[in-house]
ZAKE-538468 format. One record per residue (C-alpha): residue in three letters; z, y, x. Coordinates in steps of 0.5 Angstrom, whole numbers, plus 500, padded with zeros to 3 digits. Layout:
# residues N
    aa    up   north   east
   ala     Z       Y      X
...
# end
This chain:
# residues 1099
    aa    up   north   east
   asp   746     123    700
   asn   742     120    694
   ile   736     117    694
   ser   733     113    688
   leu   727     108    688
   ser   726     104    680
   gly   721     099    678
   asn   717     097    673
   gly   711     096    677
   lys   710     097    684
   ile   713     103    689
   gln   709     102    696
   ile   711     107    702
   ser   709     103    709
   gly   710     106    714
   ser   717     110    712
   gln   722     114    712
   leu   726     117    707
   thr   733     122    708
   ala   736     125    703
   gly   742     129    704
   asn   742     130    697
   asp   736     127    692
   ile   730     124    692
   thr   728     120    687
   leu   722     116    686
   ser   721     112    680
   ala   714     108    678
   gln   708     104    675
   asp   704     105    681
   leu   706     109    686
   thr   704     109    693
   leu   706     114    699
   asp   703     113    707
   gly   699     117    711
   thr   704     114    714
   ser   710     116    710
   arg   716     121    710
   gly   721     125    705
   asp   726     129    707
   ala   729     132    701
   ser   736     136    702
   arg   736     137    695
   asp   730     135    689
   ile   724     131    690
   arg   723     127    684
   leu   717     123    683
   ala   714     118    677
   ala   707     116    677
   lys   706     111    670
   gly   701     109    673
   thr   698     110    680
   gly   701     116    684
   thr   698     115    691
   thr   700     122    695
   gln   698     120    703
   gly   705     122    707
   lys   710     128    709
   leu   714     130    703
   thr   720     135    704
   ala   722     139    699
   gly   729     143    700
   arg   730     144    692
   asp   724     143    687
   leu   718     138    687
   ser   716     134    681
   leu   710     130    681
   gly   709     127    673
   gly   704     120    672
   gly   697     119    670
   lys   692     119    676
   leu   696     123    681
   thr   693     123    688
   asn   694     128    693
   asn   692     125    700
   gly   699     129    705
   thr   703     134    705
   leu   707     136    699
   val   712     141    701
   ser   716     145    696
   arg   723     150    697
   gly   724     152    691
   asn   719     150    685
   met   713     145    685
   gln   711     141    679
   ile   705     137    678
   gln   704     134    671
   gly   698     128    670
   ser   693     126    667
   glu   688     126    673
   ile   690     131    678
   ala   687     130    685
   ser   688     135    691
   gly   686     134    698
   gly   691     135    701
   leu   697     139    701
   leu   701     143    695
   gln   705     147    698
   ser   710     151    694
   gly   716     156    696
   gly   717     158    688
   asn   714     157    682
   ala   706     153    682
   thr   705     149    676
   leu   699     144    675
   lys   698     141    669
   ala   692     137    668
   gly   687     135    663
   gln   682     133    669
   thr   684     138    676
   thr   680     137    681
   ile   683     142    686
   gly   679     139    694
   gly   685     142    700
   ala   691     147    699
   val   695     150    692
   ser   701     155    695
   gly   705     157    692
   thr   711     163    693
   lys   712     166    687
   gly   707     165    682
   leu   700     160    681
   asn   698     156    675
   val   693     151    673
   gln   693     149    666
   ala   686     144    665
   asp   681     141    661
   thr   676     140    666
   leu   678     146    672
   ser   674     144    678
   thr   674     147    686
   thr   672     145    692
   ser   668     147    698
   gly   675     147    703
   ala   679     150    696
   gln   685     155    697
   leu   689     157    691
   gln   695     161    694
   thr   698     168    692
   asp   703     172    693
   gly   705     173    686
   ala   701     171    680
   ile   694     167    679
   asn   693     164    673
   leu   688     160    672
   ala   687     155    664
   ala   680     151    662
   arg   675     149    658
   gln   671     148    664
   ile   672     152    670
   thr   669     151    676
   leu   670     156    682
   asn   668     152    689
   gly   673     154    693
   thr   678     160    696
   gln   681     164    691
   ala   688     168    694
   ala   692     172    690
   lys   698     178    691
   gly   699     180    684
   ala   695     178    678
   leu   687     174    678
   thr   687     171    671
   val   681     166    669
   thr   681     163    663
   ala   674     160    661
   asp   670     157    656
   asn   664     154    661
   leu   667     160    667
   gln   663     158    673
   his   664     163    679
   asn   663     159    686
   gly   667     161    690
   lys   672     166    693
   ser   676     171    688
   ser   682     175    692
   ala   685     180    687
   ala   691     185    685
   ala   688     185    678
   ala   682     181    676
   thr   681     178    669
   leu   675     173    668
   asn   675     171    661
   gly   670     166    658
   lys   664     164    653
   ala   659     163    659
   ile   659     167    665
   ile   656     165    671
   asn   658     169    677
   ser   656     164    685
   gly   660     167    689
   thr   666     173    691
   val   670     177    685
   val   673     182    689
   ala   678     187    685
   pro   683     193    685
   ala   682     192    678
   leu   677     188    675
   thr   676     185    668
   leu   670     181    665
   asn   670     178    658
   gly   664     175    655
   asp   660     173    651
   ser   654     171    657
   leu   654     175    664
   thr   650     173    669
   asn   650     175    675
   ser   649     172    682
   gly   654     175    687
   leu   660     180    689
   leu   661     183    681
   gln   667     188    686
   gly   672     192    682
   ser   675     198    687
   his   677     202    684
   thr   677     199    676
   leu   671     195    673
   asn   671     193    666
   leu   664     190    663
   val   665     186    655
   thr   658     184    654
   ala   653     181    649
   leu   648     179    655
   leu   648     181    662
   asn   643     179    666
   asn   644     183    674
   gln   640     177    677
   arg   636     177    684
   gly   642     178    690
   gly   647     181    684
   thr   652     185    685
   ile   655     190    680
   ser   661     195    684
   thr   665     201    682
   asp   668     206    686
   gly   670     209    679
   ser   667     211    673
   leu   662     205    669
   thr   661     204    662
   leu   656     199    660
   ala   656     198    652
   val   649     193    654
   pro   646     190    648
   asp   641     185    652
   leu   640     189    659
   ser   637     186    665
   asn   636     190    672
   ala   635     185    677
   gly   640     186    683
   leu   645     191    685
   ile   647     196    679
   thr   653     200    683
   thr   656     207    681
   gly   661     211    686
   gly   663     215    680
   asn   660     215    672
   leu   654     211    670
   asn   654     211    662
   leu   649     206    660
   ser   648     204    652
   gly   644     199    649
   asn   637     195    645
   thr   634     194    651
   leu   634     197    657
   thr   630     192    663
   asn   630     195    670
   ser   628     190    676
   gly   633     193    681
   glu   638     197    683
   ile   641     203    678
   asn   645     206    682
   ala   650     213    681
   ala   654     218    681
   asn   652     221    674
   leu   647     217    671
   thr   647     216    663
   ala   642     212    659
   lys   641     211    652
   ala   635     207    651
   gly   632     204    644
   arg   627     201    650
   leu   627     204    657
   ala   623     199    662
   asn   622     202    668
   gln   620     196    672
   his   615     195    678
   gly   620     196    684
   gly   626     198    679
   leu   632     204    681
   leu   633     208    676
   leu   638     212    681
   ala   642     219    682
   gln   646     223    686
   gly   648     229    681
   ser   646     227    673
   leu   640     223    670
   ser   640     223    664
   leu   635     219    660
   gly   634     218    653
   gly   631     214    647
   gln   626     211    643
   ala   621     208    649
   leu   620     210    656
   asp   615     206    661
   asn   615     208    667
   ala   614     203    672
   gly   618     204    678
   gln   623     210    681
   leu   626     216    677
   ala   631     219    682
   ala   635     225    681
   asp   639     231    683
   lys   640     234    676
   gln   634     230    671
   ser   633     229    663
   leu   629     225    660
   asn   629     225    652
   phe   624     221    649
   asp   620     219    644
   thr   615     215    648
   ile   613     218    655
   asn   609     214    660
   asn   609     216    667
   gln   606     209    671
   gly   611     211    677
   ala   616     215    680
   ile   619     221    677
   gln   624     224    681
   gly   628     231    680
   asp   632     235    686
   ser   634     239    683
   ala   632     240    676
   leu   627     236    672
   ser   627     237    664
   leu   622     232    661
   thr   622     233    652
   ala   617     228    649
   arg   613     227    642
   glu   608     223    646
   ala   607     225    654
   gly   603     221    659
   asn   601     223    666
   gln   601     217    670
   gly   604     217    676
   thr   608     221    679
   val   613     227    677
   leu   618     231    682
   thr   621     237    683
   gly   624     242    688
   gly   628     246    682
   glu   626     247    675
   met   620     243    671
   thr   621     243    664
   ile   615     240    660
   ala   617     240    652
   ala   611     237    649
   asp   607     234    642
   thr   602     231    647
   leu   600     231    654
   thr   596     228    658
   asn   595     229    666
   ser   593     223    670
   gly   598     224    675
   ala   603     229    680
   leu   605     235    676
   gln   610     238    682
   ala   614     243    682
   thr   619     249    684
   ser   619     251    678
   leu   614     249    672
   val   614     250    665
   leu   609     247    660
   thr   610     247    653
   leu   605     245    648
   ala   605     243    640
   lys   599     241    641
   gln   594     240    647
   phe   594     241    654
   thr   589     236    657
   asn   589     236    664
   ala   585     231    667
   gln   579     229    673
   asn   585     227    677
   gly   590     232    675
   ser   595     235    679
   val   598     241    676
   ser   603     243    682
   ala   608     251    682
   ala   611     253    688
   asn   614     258    685
   ser   612     258    676
   leu   606     256    673
   thr   607     257    665
   leu   603     254    660
   thr   604     255    653
   ala   598     251    649
   pro   594     251    643
   ser   589     247    646
   val   587     248    653
   ser   583     243    658
   asn   582     245    664
   ala   580     239    669
   gly   583     239    675
   leu   589     242    679
   leu   592     248    676
   ser   596     250    682
   ala   601     256    683
   ser   606     261    687
   asp   607     264    679
   ser   601     263    675
   ala   601     263    667
   val   596     261    662
   lys   598     263    655
   ala   592     260    650
   ser   588     259    644
   ser   584     256    647
   leu   582     256    655
   ile   576     251    657
   asn   575     252    665
   asn   572     246    669
   gly   577     246    675
   thr   582     250    679
   ile   586     255    675
   gln   590     257    682
   gly   596     263    683
   ala   598     264    689
   asn   602     270    688
   gln   600     271    681
   leu   595     269    675
   thr   596     271    668
   leu   591     268    663
   asp   592     270    656
   ala   586     268    653
   ala   583     268    645
   thr   577     263    648
   leu   576     265    655
   asn   570     260    657
   his   569     260    664
   leu   565     254    666
   gly   564     253    673
   gly   571     253    675
   val   576     257    680
   leu   580     263    677
   phe   583     264    683
   ser   588     269    685
   gly   592     271    693
   gly   596     277    689
   asn   596     278    681
   leu   589     276    677
   asn   591     278    670
   val   586     277    665
   gln   586     278    658
   ala   581     276    653
   thr   578     276    646
   thr   572     272    649
   leu   570     273    656
   thr   565     268    658
   ser   565     268    666
   ala   562     262    669
   gly   565     261    675
   leu   571     263    680
   met   574     271    679
   gln   578     271    685
   gly   584     276    686
   lys   589     280    689
   ile   590     284    684
   leu   584     284    679
   asn   587     286    673
   leu   582     285    666
   ala   584     285    660
   thr   576     285    656
   gly   573     286    649
   asp   567     283    650
   trp   565     280    657
   ile   559     276    660
   asn   558     276    668
   thr   556     270    670
   gly   559     269    677
   asn   564     272    681
   ala   568     278    680
   leu   573     278    687
   ser   578     284    688
   glu   582     284    694
   gln   586     289    692
   asn   586     295    687
   ala   582     293    681
   ser   584     293    674
   leu   578     293    670
   arg   578     294    663
   val   572     293    658
   asn   573     294    650
   lys   567     292    648
   thr   561     289    652
   leu   560     289    659
   asn   554     285    661
   asn   553     285    668
   gln   550     278    671
   gly   554     278    677
   lys   558     280    682
   ile   564     285    681
   leu   567     286    688
   gly   573     291    691
   gln   575     290    697
   asn   581     295    696
   gly   581     297    689
   ile   577     297    683
   asp   578     301    677
   leu   573     300    671
   ser   573     301    664
   ala   566     301    660
   ala   564     302    653
   ser   558     299    654
   leu   555     298    661
   glu   550     294    662
   asn   548     293    670
   ser   545     286    672
   gly   549     286    679
   trp   553     291    683
   leu   553     299    682
   ile   549     305    686
   ala   549     313    684
   lys   546     317    690
   ala   548     325    690
   leu   548     331    697
   asp   550     337    694
   phe   553     337    687
   his   558     341    682
   gly   561     337    676
   asp   563     330    674
   leu   560     325    679
   val   560     317    679
   asn   558     314    685
   gly   557     307    686
   gly   552     309    692
   leu   551     312    697
   ile   551     320    697
   gln   550     322    705
   gly   549     330    708
   asp   547     329    716
   asp   549     337    717
   gly   554     338    710
   leu   556     336    704
   thr   559     339    698
   leu   561     336    692
   thr   565     341    687
   gly   566     339    679
   gly   572     336    674
   ala   572     330    676
   leu   569     326    682
   ala   569     317    682
   asn   567     315    688
   arg   567     307    686
   ser   566     301    691
   gly   561     300    694
   gly   559     308    694
   gln   558     312    700
   leu   560     319    701
   leu   557     321    708
   ser   556     327    712
   gly   555     328    720
   gly   558     336    719
   gln   562     338    715
   gln   564     335    708
   thr   568     340    703
   leu   570     337    696
   gly   573     340    690
   phe   575     337    684
   arg   580     337    678
   lys   581     330    679
   leu   578     327    685
   asp   578     319    686
   asn   574     315    691
   gln   573     308    692
   gly   568     308    696
   ala   566     311    703
   met   567     318    705
   gln   566     320    713
   gly   565     327    716
   lys   566     331    722
   ser   571     335    719
   leu   573     334    711
   ile   576     340    707
   val   579     336    701
   thr   582     341    694
   ala   584     337    688
   asp   589     337    683
   glu   591     330    683
   trp   587     325    688
   thr   586     318    688
   asn   584     314    693
   gly   583     306    695
   gly   577     307    699
   tyr   575     309    707
   leu   575     317    709
   gln   575     319    716
   ala   574     326    719
   gln   572     326    727
   asp   575     333    729
   ser   580     334    723
   leu   582     332    716
   ala   585     338    712
   ala   587     337    705
   asn   590     341    699
   val   593     337    693
   lys   597     340    688
   gly   600     335    685
   thr   600     327    687
   leu   596     324    693
   thr   595     316    692
   asn   592     314    697
   gly   591     306    697
   gly   585     307    702
   thr   585     309    709
   leu   585     317    710
   leu   584     318    717
   ser   583     323    723
   gln   581     321    730
   asn   584     328    732
   ile   588     333    727
   phe   591     331    720
   glu   594     337    716
   leu   596     335    709
   his   599     339    703
   ala   602     335    696
   asp   607     336    691
   lys   607     328    692
   val   605     323    696
   ile   604     316    694
   asn   600     312    701
   gln   599     305    699
   gly   593     305    705
   ser   593     309    711
   leu   594     316    713
   ala   593     316    721
   ala   591     322    726
   asp   593     323    733
   arg   597     330    731
   leu   599     328    723
   ser   603     333    719
   leu   605     332    712
   thr   609     338    707
   ala   611     336    700
   pro   617     334    697
   ser   617     327    696
   leu   613     321    700
   ile   613     314    697
   asn   609     310    703
   ser   607     303    702
   gly   602     304    707
   leu   601     306    715
   leu   603     313    716
   gln   602     315    723
   gly   601     320    729
   asn   599     317    736
   thr   601     323    739
   ser   606     326    734
   leu   609     326    727
   gln   612     331    723
   leu   615     330    716
   ala   617     336    712
   ile   620     332    707
   ala   626     332    702
   gln   626     325    700
   ile   622     320    703
   arg   621     312    700
   asn   617     308    705
   leu   616     301    701
   gln   616     294    703
   asn   609     295    707
   gly   610     302    709
   gln   610     303    716
   leu   612     310    719
   ile   610     311    727
   ser   611     316    732
   gly   609     316    738
   gly   614     321    741
   ala   621     324    738
   leu   622     325    730
   asn   627     328    728
   leu   628     328    720
   ala   633     334    717
   leu   632     331    708
   asp   636     330    702
   ser   635     322    703
   leu   631     316    706
   glu   630     309    703
   asn   625     305    708
   asp   623     298    706
   gly   618     298    711
   leu   617     299    718
   leu   620     306    721
   gln   618     306    729
   val   619     312    734
   asn   616     311    741
   asp   623     316    744
   ala   629     319    740
   phe   630     319    733
   ser   634     324    730
   leu   637     323    723
   thr   640     328    719
   gly   642     328    711
   glu   645     326    705
   ser   643     318    705
   leu   639     312    708
   thr   638     306    705
   asn   633     301    709
   arg   631     294    707
   gly   625     295    713
   ser   625     296    720
   ile   627     302    724
   leu   626     302    731
   ala   628     308    737
   asn   630     308    744
   asn   635     312    742
   leu   639     314    736
   ala   643     320    732
   val   645     318    725
   asp   650     324    722
   leu   650     322    715
   arg   655     326    709
   gly   654     320    704
   ala   652     312    705
   leu   647     309    710
   glu   645     302    706
   asn   642     297    711
   leu   640     292    706
   asp   636     285    705
   asn   633     284    712
   gly   633     291    714
   gln   633     293    721
   leu   636     299    725
   val   633     297    732
   val   636     302    738
   arg   632     300    746
   asp   639     303    748
   asn   644     308    745
   ala   646     309    738
   ala   651     314    735
   leu   652     312    727
   ala   657     317    723
   val   656     316    716
   gly   661     317    710
   ser   660     309    709
   leu   657     303    712
   asn   653     297    707
   asn   650     294    711
   ser   646     286    710
   gly   641     286    716
   val   641     287    723
   leu   645     294    726
   ala   643     292    734
   ala   643     298    740
   asp   645     296    747
   lys   650     300    746
   leu   653     301    740
   asn   658     306    737
   leu   660     306    729
   arg   664     311    725
   ser   664     309    717
   gly   669     310    712
   asp   669     303    707
   thr   665     298    711
   arg   661     293    709
   asn   657     288    712
   ser   653     281    711
   gly   648     282    716
   thr   648     283    724
   val   651     288    728
   gln   650     288    735
   gly   652     291    742
   asn   649     288    748
   gly   652     292    752
   ser   659     294    747
   leu   660     295    740
   asp   665     300    738
   ile   667     300    730
   thr   673     304    727
   ala   672     304    719
   gln   677     305    714
   arg   676     298    711
   leu   672     293    714
   asp   669     287    710
   asn   665     282    715
   gln   662     277    709
   ala   660     270    710
   ala   654     271    713
   gly   656     277    717
   lys   656     278    725
   leu   659     283    729
   leu   656     281    736
   ser   657     284    743
   gly   654     282    750
   gly   661     286    753
   ala   667     289    749
   leu   668     289    742
   arg   672     293    740
   val   675     294    732
   asn   680     299    729
   ser   681     299    722
   gly   685     298    715
   ala   684     292    711
   thr   679     287    714
   thr   676     281    711
   asn   672     276    715
   ala   668     271    713
   gly   662     271    717
   ala   662     272    726
   trp   666     277    731
   gln   664     275    738
   gly   665     279    744
   lys   666     277    751
   thr   672     281    750
   ile   675     283    743
   asp   680     288    742
   ala   682     288    734
   asp   687     293    732
   leu   689     293    723
   ala   691     294    718
   thr   690     287    716
   leu   686     281    717
   ala   684     276    712
   asn   679     271    716
   thr   676     266    713
   gly   669     265    719
   ser   668     266    726
   ile   673     271    731
   asn   670     269    737
   gly   673     272    745
   ile   669     269    750
   asp   674     271    756
   arg   680     275    751
   leu   681     276    744
   thr   687     280    743
   gly   689     282    736
   arg   695     287    734
   ile   695     287    726
   ala   700     291    723
   gly   701     287    716
   asp   698     280    714
   leu   693     276    718
   ser   691     271    713
   asn   687     264    717
   gly   681     260    714
   gly   676     261    718
   gln   677     259    726
   leu   680     265    732
   trp   679     262    739
   ser   677     264    745
   gln   675     260    752
   glu   680     263    756
   asn   686     267    752
   leu   688     269    745
   ser   694     274    743
   leu   696     275    736
   glu   701     279    733
   ala   702     281    726
   ala   707     281    721
   gly   705     275    717
   leu   701     269    720
   ser   698     264    715
   asn   693     259    717
   thr   688     254    714
   gly   683     254    719
   lys   683     254    727
   ile   686     258    733
   ile   684     255    739
   ala   684     258    746
   lys   686     256    753
   ser   692     260    753
   leu   694     261    745
   thr   700     267    744
   leu   703     268    737
   ser   708     273    734
   gly   710     274    728
   asp   715     275    722
   thr   713     269    718
   leu   708     264    721
   ile   705     259    717
   asn   700     254    719
   asn   697     248    715
   gly   691     248    720
   leu   690     247    728
   trp   694     252    733
   gln   691     248    740
   gly   693     251    747
   ala   687     248    752
   glu   693     249    757
   ser   699     253    754
   leu   702     254    746
   ser   707     259    745
   ile   710     261    738
   ser   716     266    737
   gly   718     269    730
   asp   723     270    725
   val   720     263    720
   leu   714     258    723
   thr   712     253    718
   thr   707     247    720
   gly   704     244    713
   ala   704     237    712
   asp   696     236    715
   ser   697     241    720
   arg   696     241    727
   thr   699     244    733
   leu   697     242    739
   thr   697     243    747
   gly   696     240    754
   gly   700     244    757
   leu   707     248    755
   leu   709     248    747
   ser   714     252    747
   leu   717     254    740
   asn   722     260    739
   val   724     261    732
   gly   729     263    727
   gln   727     258    722
   leu   723     252    724
   ser   720     247    719
   thr   715     242    721
   gly   709     238    719
   gly   703     235    721
   thr   702     234    728
   leu   705     238    734
   gln   704     236    741
   gly   704     238    747
   gln   704     237    755
   his   712     238    755
   ala   715     240    748
   asp   721     247    749
   val   723     249    742
   thr   729     254    741
   ala   730     255    732
   gly   736     257    729
   ser   735     251    724
   trp   729     247    724
   arg   727     241    719
   his   722     236    722
   glu   717     233    718
   gly   711     231    721
   ser   710     229    729
   leu   712     232    735
   leu   710     229    742
   gly   711     232    749
   leu   708     227    753
   asp   713     229    759
   gly   719     231    756
   leu   721     234    750
   asn   727     239    750
   ala   731     242    744
   asn   736     247    742
   val   738     248    735
   ala   744     253    733
   gly   745     250    726
   thr   742     244    723
   leu   735     240    726
   asn   734     235    719
   asn   728     231    721
   ser   724     226    716
   gly   718     225    722
   asp   718     223    729
   leu   720     226    735
   leu   716     223    741
   ser   716     223    749
   his   713     219    754
   gly   718     222    759
   gly   726     225    758
   met   728     228    750
   glu   734     233    751
   ile   736     235    744
   asn   742     240    743
   ala   743     241    736
   leu   750     242    732
   thr   747     238    727
   leu   743     233    727
   ser   740     228    721
   ser   735     223    722
   thr   732     219    718
   gly   726     218    723
   ser   724     217    729
   leu   726     220    735
   leu   724     216    741
   ser   723     216    748
   glu   720     213    755
   gly   725     217    759
   asp   733     218    758
   met   734     221    751
   arg   740     225    751
   leu   742     227    743
   thr   748     233    744
   gly   751     236    738
   asn   758     236    733
   ala   755     231    728
   leu   750     226    729
   asp   747     222    722
   asn   742     216    724
   arg   739     213    718
   gly   732     212    722
   ala   731     210    730
   leu   733     212    737
   gln   730     210    742
   gly   731     211    750
   lys   731     209    757
   asn   739     211    757
   leu   740     214    751
   thr   746     218    750
   leu   750     220    745
   asn   755     227    745
   gln   757     227    739
   thr   763     228    735
   ser   761     225    730
   val   756     219    729
   thr   754     216    723
   asn   749     210    724
   thr   746     207    719
   gly   740     206    723
   thr   738     203    730
   ala   740     206    736
   ile   737     203    742
   gly   738     204    750
   leu   734     200    754
   glu   738     201    760
   ser   744     204    758
   leu   748     207    751
   thr   753     211    751
   leu   757     214    746
   glu   762     220    747
   ala   763     226    744
   arg   761     232    749
   gln   765     238    752
   thr   765     245    750
   leu   767     251    754
   ala   772     256    752
   ala   773     262    756
   arg   769     259    761
   met   773     253    763
   leu   770     246    761
   met   775     244    757
   ala   777     237    754
   ala   772     233    750
   pro   775     232    743
   leu   775     225    741
   met   769     222    738
   thr   769     219    730
   leu   763     213    729
   val   761     210    723
   asn   756     204    725
   gly   752     199    719
   gly   746     199    723
   gln   744     197    730
   met   747     200    737
   leu   743     195    742
   thr   742     196    749
   gly   739     191    755
   gly   745     194    759
   thr   752     197    758
   leu   753     199    751
   ser   760     204    752
   val   764     207    747
   asn   768     212    749
   gly   772     216    742
   gly   778     216    736
   asp   776     212    730
   ile   772     207    730
   thr   768     203    724
   asn   764     198    725
   ala   759     194    719
   gly   754     193    724
   thr   751     190    730
   trp   754     192    737
   gln   749     188    743
   gly   749     190    750
   gln   749     186    757
   arg   756     190    757
   ile   761     193    752
   leu   766     198    754
   leu   770     200    749
   ala   775     206    750
   ala   778     208    742
   gln   784     210    739
   ser   782     205    733
   leu   777     200    732
   gln   775     197    724
   asn   770     192    725
   ser   767     188    719
   gly   760     187    723
   ala   757     183    729
   ile   760     186    737
   gln   756     181    742
   ser   756     182    750
   ala   752     178    754
   asp   758     179    760
   ala   764     182    759
   leu   767     185    753
   gln   772     190    755
   met   776     193    749
   thr   782     199    751
   leu   785     201    744
   ala   790     207    744
   gly   792     206    737
# end
């Protein structure tokens, strides 16, 4: 029916075949179809061509397809089945235009080059649109291209929105979409615009390949260039407010990037997750890169740089900064300027803040902490550097230097300081100046060296490890070392002419001293005040008495016999030596060296402060009101009696050590060493150093605070109060340790072969270790993130409320706890048994290579519980993490919930026996056995060999119940919108089955009183539906008649057998054979049998 041809000049079809069945209308003034023709229609196809036409073979419509006129050339195949309109004056296609809904091309010259599909979308209007290079424009929705010149050069696909509107847009190939908008006034890209959501507007953007979008990218521009390899991407966040911006390849973000304008010229890569720039000229060229992965904030009015500027925090806020390359960040760096300088590399590994009013360096400036605040001038030069790895603070007016100013500490203040090279620190150097000249270079420190001044001229070096100086005039002319204990205070004039040394103490004050190098004085028998800087020697005996004795550094007091000293004030910074020494003083400060060959007896009414060495090769007896030891107190047999001892040096008895002291503070560098047993009964012991006993150590008293090391063969501690083993504290015992304390706070190491700990409140952020066994009894136990409870054998913990954020490990672990909150790791290598009276909350790991058994009132898991054999029981069990038993996993309780992201896994039997069961996430076992009162399943449960479930009430399934073997599920009611799939036989038994999902088994049997199926039920070999038989008084009763309502699909490759009462079918039955025995059948669906179809209806 219908084929219509018209005329007025040339219709030529050739090879022909036009078949209609309704419509095909051809009009003419030129129209040619060959290639060897064809037609087809079954509705619509209208062609007209008022001035040429030409398509080259095949036209199929099936509804709609129209082609207008005015030079249209196609080259073959125009298919439709709904919509397609091609208009004219000039469209040249290149073959195939296929619709299926929509596809409209209008023209004013359109050249495409092959394909153009439709399926409900694709519009092209034009005043010159050109694409080829194998062009394809496709859609499953949208693509709008308008034009005033567009050149694309191939492939635009959509599946929702791509809008290109142009006033000159060039692009050059491959677009893709689900939203992408390119508008115009220039925009040249050169290939690939990918979306989700990408918008470019215009007034020039020249890229040179890719502009991505995922997820959203929005460029508006007033000129952005980006060339050399192109790419402007995003995975979130981007704001470019351009005017100008150039780049030269890649601008990507993965969150945040915020650039504004008035020139920013980079020269390759601007990256982000946080990067904010402002500009007002920012250049950064020579290799470019302005990266960030955690902030980089820049600012405005010039910055020059010449390559890199990385980040993890960095903030520059310019009014001119120049640099010449690098400037990093990791982690933090801030530079604010009014002029600055540098000439390359400004790093940080922490802090660095420079604020400025002139800074000229000449390369480097590194940091972990460095604060320079100037407000006029600091010049470093002679190849610069200004380092720091922990603090350097320099505050100016003026300061000159001429190369390096290092640190670990270091601080320079100044009102003019000129140095001439190196000012260091390595554990402090503080200079404070009001004119300090020091020409000749280096002021160093290996600890302290603090100089303050109102005029000091020195001429080279001035070392440290404590040299404190505070002048008021000083001319020295070179050297002034100290390696500990020096504090030179000169308040008007000291003119030394070279070398002031101290190798363990100098404390010198002067109100005018002219020395000309070194310091020496001598005396033999002496009574009175004495200052010695030289040698005092008595070969057979030496007696010195008086008000004050100062034996300074370099001074020597020697005797080959007995030396007796008696002074109100005794200060030794030099050397004292005798066969025996007797010392009596009100106050005694020793920073020097004192040695007795046979015996040393000292009686000090006040304080003995020892920063030097007090030594006897045999006996040393010391009585004092207070002992502060920063040096060495040592003897073969050492006895010390005092109310208080503060020790930061060495206190040692080679054979024995006796301490009758109420309060002991053994500071960080302190050593208390006994070659024999040591018994201490005292109020308090604070140990920050080393306490070593080469036998048994017994400690009784109120409290022990340890930040150092306590070493013994055996240890017994009995304290009424707290034992605090802090920081890097070590309490290490070779054999047995028994600790009974009021409370324990451990952030260090407590270790023994066998360790028994009894405590009230117990907090551990360190290591508690028993190589053979560890027993802990506590009222409350808090094992923090860095905390470790370790045993090479049994670990037994008996505690009230218990928290663990650290690690427990033992060959076996037995835990009896009131409650347990675990965010750390608990590893019982061979066995882990937990009995928790209350709640167990696990966000960490509980694991064993063998057996793990947990019993708790409430068990909540967001972490991992892993073992070979895993048994969990409790009233309420919640899994939002991983439960895994390599060989078996057994869970029992009243309520069990597994969350959406949880995993409940075993390579053996998975046994769930609970009252109320809710399963999300992944559950898997070799065989799965589920017993429940009620069950809601939203996840995936896989029984590799088989799956058995017995549910007394309702089973709601919206997930997947899977088996590679058989599956048998018995539930009073079963409602499924998910999947029940079995590679073996499947039997579903119960009162009512409502299936809206998928059921599949090899032989599928539905023993139900009522079946409603709107999903699919597939028995690969057979499908059987009949009511289940019930027992009454142990007698098998006749099965009630089954009710079946099917709106879905019931399919089998074998026999489909339905045995029931009222049967309603609005869906599909399909089988090799179909057997139906029923009271009634209402069928509005399809019942299809390949062989026999047998229906027996009793009603």
